[in-house]
C-alpha positions in Angstrom: 105.5 75.7 120.2 109.0 76.1 118.7 108.0 74.0 115.6 104.9 76.1 115.2 107.0 79.3 115.2 109.4 77.9 112.7 106.6 76.8 110.4 104.9 80.3 110.7 108.3 82.0 110.0 108.9 79.9 106.9 105.3 80.5 105.6 105.7 84.2 106.3 109.0 84.5 104.4 107.7 82.4 101.5 105.1 85.2 100.8 108.0 87.6 99.9 109.7 85.3 97.4 109.8 86.3 93.7 109.5 90.1 94.3 112.0 92.2 92.3 114.8 94.2 93.9 113.2 97.4 92.6 110.1 96.7 94.6 112.2 96.1 97.7 113.9 99.5 97.1 110.7 101.3 96.6 109.4 99.7 99.7 112.4 100.9 101.7 112.0 104.4 100.4 108.3 104.3 101.2 109.1 103.1 104.7 111.6 105.9 105.4 109.0 108.4 104.1 106.1 107.0 106.2 108.2 106.6 109.3 108.4 110.3 109.5 104.7 110.8 108.8 103.9 111.7 112.4 102.0 114.9 111.6 99.0 113.4 109.7 97.3 111.2 112.4 97.8 114.0 115.0 96.8 116.9 112.6 93.2 117.3 114.0 94.5 117.2 117.6 97.2 119.7 116.7 94.7 122.1 115.2 92.3 121.8 118.2 94.8 121.7 121.1 97.8 123.7 119.8 96.1 126.2 117.5 92.7 126.4 119.2 90.4 125.9 116.2 86.8 124.7 116.6 85.7 121.3 115.1 83.9 122.9 112.1 87.1 125.0 111.3 89.2 121.9 111.6 86.8 120.2 109.2 87.4 122.9 106.6 91.1 122.8 107.1 91.0 119.0 106.5 88.8 119.7 103.5 91.7 121.8 102.1 93.8 118.7 102.8 91.4 116.7 100.6 91.3 119.2 97.8 95.1 119.4 97.7 95.2 115.6 97.6 92.6 115.4 94.8 94.3 118.0 92.5 97.8 116.7 93.4 96.9 113.1 92.6 95.2 114.1 89.3 98.3 116.1 88.2 100.6 113.4 89.5 98.9 110.8 87.2 99.2 113.1 84.2 102.9 113.8 85.0 103.5 110.1 85.5 102.2 109.2 82.0 104.1 112.2 80.5 107.5 112.1 82.3 107.6 108.7 84.1 107.1 107.6 87.7 110.8 108.1 88.8 110.8 111.9 88.3 107.3 112.3 90.0 108.2 110.2 93.0 111.5 111.9 93.6 110.2 115.5 93.2 107.1 114.7 95.3 109.2 113.4 98.2 111.7 116.3 98.2 109.3 119.1 97.8 106.8 117.5 100.2 109.6 117.4 102.8 110.2 121.1 102.5 106.5 121.7 102.7 106.1 119.8 106.0 108.9 121.8 107.6 107.3 125.1 106.5 103.8 124.2 107.7 104.5 124.6 111.4 105.1 128.4 110.8 101.5 129.0 109.7 99.0 130.2 112.3 95.9 131.7 110.7 92.9 129.7 109.5 93.3 130.9 105.9 97.0 130.4 105.9 96.7 126.8 107.1 94.0 126.1 104.5 96.3 127.3 101.7 99.4 125.8 103.2 97.9 122.3 103.7 96.4 122.4 100.2 99.9 123.2 98.7 101.7 120.6 100.8 99.3 117.8 100.1 99.1 118.8 96.4 102.9 118.1 96.1 103.0 115.1 98.5 100.1 113.1 96.9 101.5 113.3 93.4 103.5 110.4 94.7 100.5 108.1 94.9 99.7 107.2 91.3 103.4 107.2 90.5 104.1 104.5 93.1 101.3 102.3 91.8 102.6 102.5 88.2 106.2 101.8 89.5 104.9 98.8 91.3 103.2 97.5 88.1 106.3 98.2 86.0 108.6 96.2 88.3 106.3 93.2 89.0 105.4 90.1 87.1 101.6 89.9 86.5 101.2 87.1 89.1 103.1 89.2 91.7 101.3 92.5 91.4 99.0 92.0 94.4 101.8 90.9 96.6 104.1 93.7 95.4 101.3 96.2 96.4 101.0 94.4 99.7 104.7 94.8 100.3 104.5 98.5 99.5 101.6 98.7 101.9 103.5 96.8 104.5 106.3 99.4 104.3 103.8 102.2 104.5 102.2 100.7 107.6 105.4 99.7 109.3 106.6 103.3 109.0 103.1 104.7 109.8 102.8 102.5 112.9 106.2 103.6 114.2 105.5 107.2 113.4 102.4 107.8 115.5 103.9 105.9 118.5 107.0 108.0 118.4 105.0 111.1 117.5 102.7 110.6 120.5 105.7 110.4 122.8 107.3 113.5 121.2 104.1 115.5 121.7 103.7 114.4 125.3 107.4 115.2 126.1 108.5 117.9 123.7 106.1 119.7 121.3 104.0 119.4 118.2 106.5 121.5 116.3 109.2 118.7 116.4 106.9 116.5 114.3 107.1 118.8 111.4 110.9 118.8 111.3 111.1 115.0 111.6 108.4 114.4 108.9 110.0 116.9 106.5 113.6 115.7 106.9 112.5 112.1 106.5 110.8 112.9 103.1 114.0 114.7 101.9 116.1 111.7 103.0 113.8 109.3 101.1 114.1 111.4 97.9 117.9 111.4 98.2 118.0 107.7 98.8 115.9 107.0 95.8 118.0 109.3 93.5 121.2 107.5 94.7 120.0 103.9 94.3 117.5 104.0 91.5 118.9 105.9 88.6 116.8 107.5 85.8 118.8 105.6 83.2 118.0 102.3 84.8 114.3 103.1 84.9 114.3 103.9 81.1 116.1 100.6 80.4 113.6 98.5 82.4 110.3 100.2 81.7 108.4 99.9 78.5 107.5 103.3 77.1 104.1 103.2 75.6 103.3 106.0 73.3 99.9 104.8 72.0 97.1 104.9 74.6 94.8 101.9 74.7 91.2 101.6 75.9 88.9 104.5 76.9 89.3 107.3 79.4 88.6 106.2 83.0 86.1 109.1 83.2 83.8 107.4 80.8 84.4 103.8 81.9 81.2 103.0 83.7 82.5 99.9 85.5 85.6 101.6 86.6 83.6 104.6 87.8 81.5 102.2 89.9 84.7 100.9 91.5 85.7 104.5 92.2 82.4 105.3 93.8 82.7 102.3 96.1 86.2 103.5 97.0 85.1 107.1 97.7 82.2 106.1 99.9 84.2 103.5 101.9 87.2 105.8 102.2 85.0 108.6 103.6 84.3 106.2 106.6 87.8 105.0 106.8 89.4 108.4 107.1 87.4 109.0 110.3 90.1 106.9 112.0 92.6 109.7 111.3 90.6 112.7 112.4 87.4 112.2 114.3 88.2 108.9 116.0 91.4 110.3 117.7 89.3 113.1 119.0 86.8 110.6 120.3 89.6 108.8 122.0 90.6 112.0 123.8 87.3 113.7 124.5 85.1 110.7 125.4 87.6 108.2 126.7 90.1 110.8 128.0 93.2 109.2 126.5 96.4 111.1 126.2 98.3 111.6 122.9 100.9 108.9 123.7 98.2 106.3 124.4 96.4 107.4 121.2 99.6 106.9 119.4 99.9 103.3 120.8 96.4 102.4 119.6 97.3 103.7 116.1 100.6 101.8 116.4 98.5 98.6 116.8 97.1 99.1 113.3 100.5 99.1 111.8 101.8 96.1 113.9 98.9 93.9 112.8 99.4 94.8 109.2 103.2 94.2 109.3 102.8 90.8 110.9 99.7 89.5 109.2 98.9 91.3 105.9 101.3 89.4 103.6 100.4 85.9 105.0 96.7 86.9 104.8 97.0 88.1 101.2 99.0 85.0 100.3 96.3 82.7 101.9 93.5 84.6 100.2 95.2 84.2 96.8 95.7 80.5 97.4 92.0 80.0 98.1 91.4 82.1 95.0 89.1 84.7 96.5 88.0 87.2 93.9 89.1 90.8 94.2 85.6 92.0 94.5 84.7 89.6 97.3 87.8 90.6 99.2 86.6 94.2 98.9 83.1 93.2 100.1 84.5 91.5 103.3 86.7 94.5 103.9 83.5 96.7 104.1 81.9 94.3 106.6 84.8 94.4 108.9 85.1 98.2 108.6 81.4 98.5 109.4 81.8 96.4 112.5 84.7 98.5 113.7 82.4 101.5 114.1 79.4 99.8 115.6 81.5 98.1 118.3 82.5 101.5 119.7 78.9 102.0 120.9 78.6 98.7 122.6 80.4 99.6 125.8 82.1 102.4 127.7 85.0 100.1 128.4 88.2 101.4 126.7 88.9 97.9 125.4 86.4 98.3 122.7 88.7 100.9 121.2 91.3 98.2 120.6 88.6 95.8 119.3 87.5 98.5 116.9 91.0 99.1 115.7 91.6 95.4 115.1 88.4 95.1 113.1 89.3 98.1 111.0 92.7 96.7 110.4 91.4 93.4 109.3 89.1 95.2 106.8 92.0 97.3 105.6 94.3 94.2 105.1 91.7 92.3 103.2 90.5 95.1 101.0 93.4 97.5 100.1 95.8 95.1 98.2 93.0 93.6 96.2 91.3 96.8 95.3 94.6 98.2 94.2 95.2 95.1 92.1 91.7 95.3 90.6 92.2 98.9 89.6 95.5 98.1 87.9 93.9 95.1 86.2 91.1 97.4 84.8 93.7 99.9 83.6 94.7 99.7 79.9 98.2 100.2 78.7 99.3 103.8 78.2 96.6 105.0 80.6 97.7 103.4 83.8 98.9 106.7 85.3 95.5 108.3 84.4 93.5 105.3 85.8 95.5 105.0 89.0 95.4 108.8 89.5 91.6 108.5 89.5 91.8 105.5 91.8 94.0 107.6 94.2 91.7 110.5 93.8 89.0 108.5 95.4 90.9 108.8 98.7 91.4 112.5 98.1 87.7 112.9 97.7 87.2 111.1 101.0 89.5 113.6 102.7 87.4 116.5 101.2 84.1 115.1 102.4 85.0 112.6 105.1 86.8 114.8 107.7 84.5 117.7 107.3 81.4 115.6 107.3 82.6 113.5 110.3 83.5 116.6 112.3 80.2 118.2 111.7 78.2 115.0 112.4 80.1 114.5 115.7 79.6 118.2 116.6 75.9 118.2 115.9 74.7 114.6 116.5 77.3 113.2 118.9 79.8 110.4 118.4 77.5 107.5 119.0 75.1 108.6 116.2 78.0 109.2 113.9 79.3 105.7 114.4 75.8 104.2 113.6 75.6 106.3 110.4 79.1 105.0 109.4 77.9 101.4 110.0 74.8 101.6 107.9 76.6 103.4 105.1 79.3 100.7 104.9 76.6 98.0 104.7 75.2 99.8 101.6 78.7 100.1 100.1 79.1 96.4 100.6 75.9 95.7 98.6 77.3 98.0 95.8 80.4 95.8 95.8 78.4 92.7 95.2 76.7 94.5 92.3 80.1 95.3 90.8 81.1 91.7 91.1 77.9 90.7 89.2 78.7 93.2 86.4 82.3 92.3 85.8 82.2 88.6 86.6 84.2 86.7 89.2 87.1 89.1 89.4 
């Protein structure tokens, strides 16, 4: 047993070799930022339980979240190509932190719609910038693993956040989450500004004045990838709005237990994503096939919820969803970067990130209204069938672009 653990530890560490110190710094900053992100997974519960909004109204507030994410990501991509990723990341973290602190003081439906739109507009400008930074500081053969490390930092922080957040809600209040989330964003911005200077960025990053390739908005193959990401993400975001409500209303779980189930997602990713990505790269799986299998596992994570009233199926569903996320996310990120021409990477990765923003616009609202009108069981069956269709679309993309 001891030899097995030593072997696993060595194999695990080997997956991190060759990554630049800048990638490690960006991962650290991302971890600090995400460790405080306790508000997001509890936002739907906060709006229902603390503010007293109905499910349809919560759906519209979450739609404002998605619209802010969409516009912020688009603007963030433009600003990244214009000014560079350093400035965008730092400003997004700092202003987003101030926004999280201020959000707790909004009470009206309209005020929360506007406030959440403004907050996420600023916060999600970060997303295309971090992808471009990851590409800039990685060797071509390390891009997928660099993205996986950034994701590991996100999920390590995001797994700790909900667990602590659930305990804080149960023992203190929802309001405390906003302060912790906001201050952690500000701390991340300060750390980045101290350790990664703008001058160093200019010395290490090639500035490309001439744009190559075509706009992502007329690139048909890239738009098919974006459509696949939008549709799959619509189903994925249910785990951060409708599924927590399902845990509470159907299985009668408390916020701290819900936080522990969400924590499981991050723990699995932290322990197994890098070895899994390394193994998949060694067996030379194509990025499109990795995306296909991610759809299958995500589909199974929904249908399993209807198989039994036993609360253990919630853990099984979370594990299946996490496997799908670990297989798909690093490879779809890497595929999107591979399809992005020089000088347009910010624009291309903004559109890629906007696919998740669109999922917030339609996913939360659609899921809330489906659950409200048809019930949770029917909603999960709809998600299952839709993901099988998206899986077929992924195989079509693979045929069109070759074995990538």
